[in-house]
C-alpha positions, 0 to 999 in steps of 0.5 A: 644584407649581412647588417640587416639581417643583423638589424633584424634580429637584433630587433626580434631578440629585443621584442622577445626578451622585453615579452619575457620579462612582461608576459605576467601583465599580458596574461593579466590583462587578456585574461581581464578582457576575456571576462569583461567579455563574458560577464557583458555576454552572459548579463546580456543573454539572462537579463533579470529584467527580462519578464521572461526570465526564468518562467520555465523554472518557475513553471516545474516546480508550480506544475509538480507541485499541482500534481502532487496536490492532486496525487495525494487528494487521490490517496486520502480517499483511498486512504479512508476507504481502505481503513474504514474496510479494515475496520469494519473487517475486523469487528466483523470477523470478532464478530463471526468468531463469536457466532462460530463457537457458539453455534458449536456449543448448542450443535454439540449441546443438542446433537451430543456430538463431539466437534472432533469426533476422531481421538487421534486428531488432538486437541489443537485441530478444532482449533486450528480450524476455527482460526484458519476461518477467522482468518480467511474471513478477515482477509477476504473482508478487508479487501471486499469491503472497500467497494461494497457494490455488490453483495453477491460476490464479497457473500460467495467469496467468503463461503468459498474461502472459509471453507476451503480454510476449514478444510485444508487446516483439518486435513494438514492437521490430522496429518501431522497428528498422525502421519497417515495421508489418506485417512487425513483427507477422510477426516477433513471431508468428512469434517467440511460436511459435518454440521460443523464444517458446513457451520462455517460458511453459512456464518461466513454468509451471514457476517459478510452481509451485514458487514457489507450493509454497514460499508454501504452506510458508512460510504454512502454519509450513514453515522453511527447510532449514538447514545442519549448523551452524546447527542448534540442539545438541538436534537 
């Protein structure tokens, strides 16, 4: 038994010694076999000749690009409507400013009345009131003219916003000039219900009506009138 045990022990020592000497070669062989098996398995699972290979990955960019194109095509008309609305609103606000200044001049000339009756208000309250009304009309038309299907709504809102803007600026301006709250409220209300105060919403309604008609014509395909030298020879 002792001799057999010694033989087994010597054999085990030799095997361990041989494995220790050749461990690098064995490891490389095992790694190469594993890499070859994995590569063949991946080639079997992802076959380039398979017609269904990569279909889902190719489909996703196509659908995404199509959706992006549809979204951009929807935004283009909206951008055009928004741009056209602001252009018409800007010209309408300029025309409104000219009409208010002209109307104030004629009313002051025929009635022999000052636009700002109180001298305590200073020189800036009148221009500030007109500027606030013009700004209110510009902002209102820039939003309302995107869909000018109705006439009554934009006109009524233009009347309301311009009158309120003039009233608020009159009260605040007089309060800053004099420092009195009650007198400022009375001054603002007196100006808003007077001739000069009522001209602001009246002219705003007139300008808004024409602006809505112009926007309707542009969205309906109407073109601006052209001078004779701008027309084609066939026309």
